[in-house]
C-alpha positions as CSV (number, residue, x, y, z in Angstrom):
1,M,-74.3,-94.1,28.3
2,S,-75.0,-95.9,25.1
3,Q,-72.9,-98.8,23.8
4,H,-71.4,-99.2,27.3
5,S,-70.6,-102.4,29.2
6,S,-72.9,-103.5,32.0
7,A,-70.4,-102.4,34.6
8,E,-70.1,-98.9,33.0
9,F,-73.9,-98.6,32.8
10,A,-74.3,-99.6,36.4
11,E,-71.6,-97.0,37.4
12,E,-73.4,-94.2,35.4
13,L,-76.7,-95.2,36.9
14,A,-75.2,-94.9,40.4
15,T,-73.8,-91.5,39.5
16,L,-77.2,-90.3,38.3
17,N,-78.9,-91.5,41.5
18,R,-76.2,-89.8,43.5
19,I,-76.7,-86.5,41.6
20,A,-80.4,-86.6,42.1
21,E,-80.0,-87.3,45.8
22,S,-77.4,-84.5,46.1
23,R,-79.9,-82.1,44.5
24,T,-82.5,-83.0,47.0
25,L,-80.0,-82.5,49.9
26,L,-78.9,-79.2,48.4
27,K,-82.4,-77.8,48.1
28,D,-83.2,-78.9,51.6
29,Q,-80.1,-77.1,53.0
30,I,-80.8,-73.9,50.9
31,G,-84.5,-74.1,52.0
32,R,-83.3,-73.8,55.6
33,V,-82.2,-70.2,54.8
34,I,-84.1,-69.2,51.7
35,V,-87.9,-69.3,51.4
36,G,-89.3,-70.2,48.0
37,Q,-87.3,-69.4,44.8
38,E,-87.1,-73.1,44.0
39,E,-87.0,-72.7,40.3
40,I,-84.2,-70.1,40.6
41,V,-82.2,-72.5,42.8
42,D,-82.7,-75.3,40.1
43,H,-81.5,-72.9,37.4
44,L,-78.4,-72.0,39.4
45,L,-77.5,-75.6,39.9
46,I,-78.1,-76.3,36.2
47,A,-75.8,-73.3,35.3
48,L,-73.1,-74.6,37.7
49,L,-73.1,-78.1,36.3
50,A,-73.1,-76.8,32.7
51,R,-70.1,-74.5,33.5
52,G,-72.1,-71.4,32.8
53,H,-72.7,-68.1,34.6
54,A,-76.0,-66.4,35.5
55,L,-77.4,-62.9,35.6
56,L,-80.1,-62.4,38.3
57,V,-82.5,-59.5,37.7
58,G,-84.7,-58.4,40.6
59,V,-85.8,-55.5,42.7
60,P,-83.9,-54.9,46.0
61,G,-84.8,-57.0,49.1
62,L,-85.4,-60.3,47.3
63,A,-82.4,-62.0,49.1
64,K,-80.3,-62.4,46.0
65,T,-77.1,-62.0,48.0
66,L,-78.2,-64.4,50.7
67,L,-79.3,-66.9,48.1
68,I,-75.9,-66.9,46.4
69,R,-74.0,-67.0,49.7
70,T,-76.1,-69.9,50.9
71,L,-75.5,-71.8,47.6
72,A,-71.7,-71.3,48.0
73,R,-71.9,-72.6,51.6
74,S,-73.9,-75.6,50.8
75,L,-71.5,-76.5,48.0
76,R,-68.4,-76.0,50.2
77,L,-67.0,-73.4,47.8
78,S,-65.1,-70.1,48.5
79,F,-67.3,-67.1,48.1
80,N,-66.6,-63.4,47.5
81,R,-69.1,-60.5,47.0
82,I,-68.1,-57.5,44.9
83,Q,-70.2,-54.4,45.2
84,F,-69.9,-52.7,41.8
85,T,-69.7,-48.9,41.9
86,P,-68.9,-46.2,39.3
87,D,-65.4,-45.7,40.8
88,L,-64.4,-49.4,40.8
89,M,-61.3,-50.1,38.8
90,P,-60.3,-53.4,37.1
91,T,-57.4,-53.9,39.6
92,D,-59.9,-53.6,42.4
93,I,-61.4,-56.9,41.4
94,T,-58.5,-58.7,39.8
95,G,-55.8,-57.7,42.3
96,T,-52.7,-55.6,42.2
97,E,-49.0,-55.6,43.0
98,I,-47.7,-54.0,46.2
99,I,-44.1,-53.3,47.2
100,E,-42.9,-54.9,50.5
101,E,-39.6,-55.4,52.1
102,N,-38.0,-58.8,52.3
103,R,-37.1,-59.2,56.0
104,E,-34.3,-61.7,55.2
105,T,-32.5,-59.7,52.5
106,G,-33.7,-56.2,53.3
107,R,-34.6,-55.7,49.6
108,K,-37.9,-54.4,48.4
109,E,-39.9,-56.7,46.2
110,F,-43.2,-56.7,44.3
111,R,-45.9,-59.0,45.6
112,F,-49.2,-59.7,43.9
113,V,-52.3,-59.4,46.2
114,E,-55.2,-61.3,44.8
115,G,-58.5,-59.5,44.3
116,P,-62.0,-60.7,45.1
117,L,-62.2,-62.5,41.7
118,F,-60.1,-65.2,43.2
119,A,-63.0,-67.2,44.6
120,Q,-65.0,-70.1,43.3
121,V,-68.4,-68.3,43.6
122,V,-68.3,-64.6,42.8
123,L,-71.3,-62.4,43.3
124,A,-71.0,-59.3,41.1
125,D,-73.6,-57.1,42.8
126,E,-75.2,-54.5,40.5
127,I,-72.8,-55.2,37.6
128,N,-74.4,-52.4,35.5
129,R,-73.2,-49.7,38.0
130,T,-69.5,-50.0,37.1
131,P,-67.7,-48.7,33.9
132,P,-67.2,-50.9,30.9
133,K,-63.4,-51.4,31.6
134,T,-64.2,-53.1,35.0
135,Q,-67.1,-55.0,33.5
136,A,-64.7,-56.3,30.8
137,A,-62.2,-57.5,33.4
138,L,-65.0,-59.6,35.0
139,L,-66.2,-60.9,31.6
140,Q,-62.7,-62.0,30.7
141,A,-62.5,-64.0,33.9
142,M,-65.9,-65.5,33.1
143,A,-64.9,-66.6,29.6
144,E,-61.3,-67.7,30.2
145,H,-61.4,-68.7,33.9
146,E,-58.2,-66.7,34.3
147,V,-57.1,-63.2,35.2
148,S,-54.6,-60.9,33.6
149,A,-52.9,-58.5,36.0
150,A,-49.4,-57.2,36.6
151,G,-48.2,-58.5,33.3
152,K,-49.2,-62.1,34.2
153,T,-52.0,-64.4,33.5
154,M,-53.2,-66.5,36.5
155,S,-55.8,-69.3,36.4
156,L,-58.7,-69.2,38.7
157,Q,-59.7,-72.0,41.0
158,E,-62.2,-74.4,39.6
159,P,-65.2,-74.6,39.7
160,F,-65.5,-70.9,38.9
161,F,-69.0,-69.6,39.0
162,V,-70.1,-65.9,38.5
163,L,-73.5,-64.7,39.5
164,A,-74.2,-61.0,38.6
165,T,-77.2,-59.0,39.7
166,Q,-79.1,-56.1,38.2
167,N,-81.8,-53.8,39.6
168,P,-84.5,-53.4,36.9
169,I,-86.1,-50.3,38.3
170,E,-83.2,-47.9,38.7
171,Q,-81.3,-47.1,35.5
172,E,-79.9,-43.6,36.2
173,G,-76.1,-43.5,36.2
174,T,-75.7,-47.1,35.1
175,Y,-73.6,-48.7,32.4
176,P,-75.9,-51.3,30.7
177,L,-74.1,-54.4,29.5
178,P,-74.0,-54.5,25.6
179,E,-75.5,-57.5,23.9
180,A,-72.1,-59.1,23.2
181,Q,-71.3,-59.1,26.9
182,L,-74.8,-60.3,27.9
183,D,-74.2,-63.3,25.7
184,R,-71.5,-64.5,28.1
185,F,-74.2,-65.3,30.6
186,M,-75.8,-68.7,30.2
187,F,-79.0,-67.6,32.0
188,N,-80.9,-64.4,32.6
189,L,-83.0,-65.2,35.7
190,R,-85.8,-63.0,36.9
191,L,-86.6,-63.0,40.6
192,D,-90.2,-62.3,41.4
193,Y,-91.9,-61.2,44.7
194,P,-92.8,-64.1,47.0
195,N,-96.4,-65.2,47.3
196,L,-98.4,-64.5,50.5
197,A,-97.4,-67.7,52.3
198,E,-93.8,-67.3,51.5
199,E,-93.7,-63.7,52.6
200,L,-95.3,-64.5,55.9
201,K,-92.7,-67.2,56.5
202,I,-89.9,-64.8,55.5
203,V,-91.0,-62.1,57.9
204,S,-91.6,-64.6,60.7
205,S,-88.2,-66.4,60.3
206,T,-86.1,-63.3,59.9
207,T,-87.5,-61.3,62.9
208,G,-86.8,-63.9,65.6
209,D,-83.6,-65.0,67.3
210,A,-83.2,-68.2,65.3
211,D,-80.4,-68.3,62.8
212,S,-80.5,-71.1,60.2
213,V,-77.3,-72.1,58.4
214,A,-76.9,-74.4,55.4
215,E,-74.5,-77.3,55.8
216,P,-72.1,-78.3,53.0
217,V,-73.3,-81.1,50.7
218,L,-70.8,-81.2,47.8
219,S,-67.2,-80.2,47.5
220,G,-65.5,-78.4,44.6
221,E,-63.8,-81.6,43.5
222,E,-67.1,-83.5,43.3
223,I,-68.7,-80.6,41.3
224,E,-65.9,-80.7,38.8
225,G,-66.5,-84.4,38.3
226,L,-70.2,-83.8,37.8
227,Q,-69.4,-81.1,35.2
228,V,-67.4,-83.7,33.2
229,F,-70.2,-86.2,33.6
230,V,-72.8,-83.7,32.2
231,R,-70.7,-83.2,29.1
232,R,-70.8,-87.0,28.5
233,V,-74.6,-87.2,28.5
234,P,-75.9,-88.2,25.1
235,V,-78.6,-86.2,23.3
236,A,-81.1,-87.5,20.8
237,D,-80.9,-85.9,17.3
238,A,-84.5,-84.8,17.6
239,V,-83.7,-82.8,20.8
240,L,-80.6,-81.3,19.2
241,E,-82.6,-80.3,16.1
242,Y,-85.4,-78.7,18.2
243,A,-82.9,-76.6,20.1
244,V,-81.3,-75.3,16.9
245,K,-84.6,-74.7,15.2
246,L,-85.8,-72.7,18.2
247,V,-82.7,-70.5,18.2
248,R,-82.7,-70.0,14.4
249,A,-86.4,-69.0,14.6
250,T,-85.4,-65.9,16.7
251,R,-83.6,-64.4,13.8
252,P,-85.4,-62.1,11.4
253,G,-84.8,-62.9,7.8
254,Q,-84.5,-66.7,8.3
255,T,-86.7,-68.9,6.2
256,T,-88.2,-70.3,9.4
257,G,-89.0,-66.7,10.7
258,Q,-92.5,-65.9,11.7
259,K,-94.2,-62.5,10.9
260,F,-94.1,-61.4,14.5
261,V,-90.3,-62.1,14.5
262,E,-89.8,-59.8,11.5
263,E,-91.9,-57.1,13.3
264,W,-90.5,-57.3,16.8
265,V,-86.9,-58.6,16.6
266,R,-84.0,-56.6,15.4
267,W,-81.3,-59.2,16.2
268,G,-81.8,-62.9,17.2
269,A,-79.8,-65.3,19.3
270,G,-76.5,-66.7,18.1
271,P,-75.1,-70.3,18.1
272,R,-74.1,-69.9,21.8
273,A,-77.8,-70.0,22.7
274,G,-78.1,-73.5,21.2
275,Q,-75.0,-74.7,23.0
276,Y,-76.4,-73.5,26.3
277,L,-79.9,-74.9,25.6
278,I,-78.4,-78.4,25.1
279,L,-75.9,-78.1,28.0
280,G,-78.7,-76.9,30.2
281,A,-81.0,-79.7,29.1
282,K,-78.3,-82.2,29.9
283,A,-77.7,-80.8,33.4
284,R,-81.5,-80.6,34.0
285,A,-82.0,-84.2,33.1
286,V,-79.0,-85.3,35.2
287,L,-80.4,-83.4,38.2
288,D,-83.7,-85.3,37.8
289,G,-81.8,-88.6,37.7
290,R,-82.5,-89.1,33.9
291,P,-79.8,-90.5,31.6
292,T,-80.7,-88.2,28.6
293,P,-82.6,-85.0,28.1
294,D,-85.8,-84.6,26.0
295,A,-87.5,-81.7,24.3
296,E,-89.3,-80.7,27.5
297,D,-85.9,-79.8,29.1
298,V,-85.1,-77.5,26.1
299,L,-88.5,-75.9,26.4
300,A,-88.2,-75.3,30.1
301,L,-84.9,-73.4,29.7
302,A,-85.9,-71.4,26.6
303,K,-86.7,-68.2,28.5
304,P,-83.7,-67.9,30.7
305,V,-81.4,-68.8,27.8
306,L,-83.0,-66.6,25.1
307,R,-84.4,-63.6,26.9
308,H,-81.1,-61.6,26.9
309,R,-80.1,-62.7,23.5
310,I,-83.0,-61.2,21.6
311,V,-82.8,-57.5,20.7
312,R,-86.2,-55.9,20.1
313,T,-87.2,-53.4,17.4
314,F,-88.6,-50.0,18.2
315,R,-92.0,-51.2,17.3
316,A,-91.9,-54.0,19.9
317,E,-90.8,-51.5,22.5
318,A,-93.6,-49.1,21.5
319,D,-96.1,-51.9,21.6
320,G,-94.9,-53.0,25.1
321,V,-93.8,-56.4,23.8
322,D,-91.0,-57.9,26.0
323,T,-88.7,-60.7,25.0
324,D,-90.6,-63.2,27.1
325,T,-93.7,-62.6,25.0
326,I,-91.7,-63.1,21.9
327,I,-90.3,-66.4,23.2
328,E,-93.8,-67.6,24.3
329,N,-95.0,-67.0,20.7
330,L,-92.1,-68.9,19.3
331,L,-92.7,-71.9,21.6
332,D,-96.3,-71.9,20.3
333,V,-95.2,-72.3,16.7
334,I,-91.9,-74.1,16.9
335,K,-92.7,-77.6,18.0
336,P,-90.4,-80.5,18.9
């Protein structure tokens, strides 16, 4: 967007305006089905444009599944939901080979049957309820956008977007994701209870005979083009430096470390956090119709990017200090 000809600049400006308009249309369509959760919807769109994946943490009954299905419908993307259970095997999600008879030759042949991972939007419901082997199959697909099964490696259809959910109040019989696997998610999003007005609207709209449906706004091809556009967005050195300083400040033992970091943090965020902060800031700016992000975009995404990348000490757990509190303290002392 810098050092471009006037024609290129005009084209990029038109693209920015189109993205901002599409965001408004998308939120209008999603709002026909989902009440509230506007910030969550924004974060999901940011993750999608940044080619990231998101982990949604919330108690049952907050319409996580409906939200993700509605997002897929409004984006004209294929959607599959996988209910993760303790007996789920990797082949249950990647697919498996079956033997069938060729009617023309009479010979029996192997045929690969695609699993539910072969969709553009995949909802991994209660990801922490399935064993590590099945979690690993999903995480490979997230990282590589491909599936290995039956001795072959198959590419997944783009754009490929995984949204995993976790229930924070029931941990019995679960398989918590280790930190290295949590790091694969761009965002850790927390869904809260609706306020009074929103809850009244939810109960009223879902107990009548009306059935609202979101209409498609963008196609998969258009989203791929927007993902490329986001990567080309320039970032000022000061914004880049702020993101890196913020990530480095989460690590105990760093020269920039604060006393509370030494006391409360066992392990801080790695370089991937800085990458996602900048990519997210670019996508957030573009969705707002702005040609370049600023420090405010980084600050706005600090919690969803960092909260699952900080490992607390026993002292922090004993003191009741959560990762959001640590991030808030960091934002108070690490300024742009």
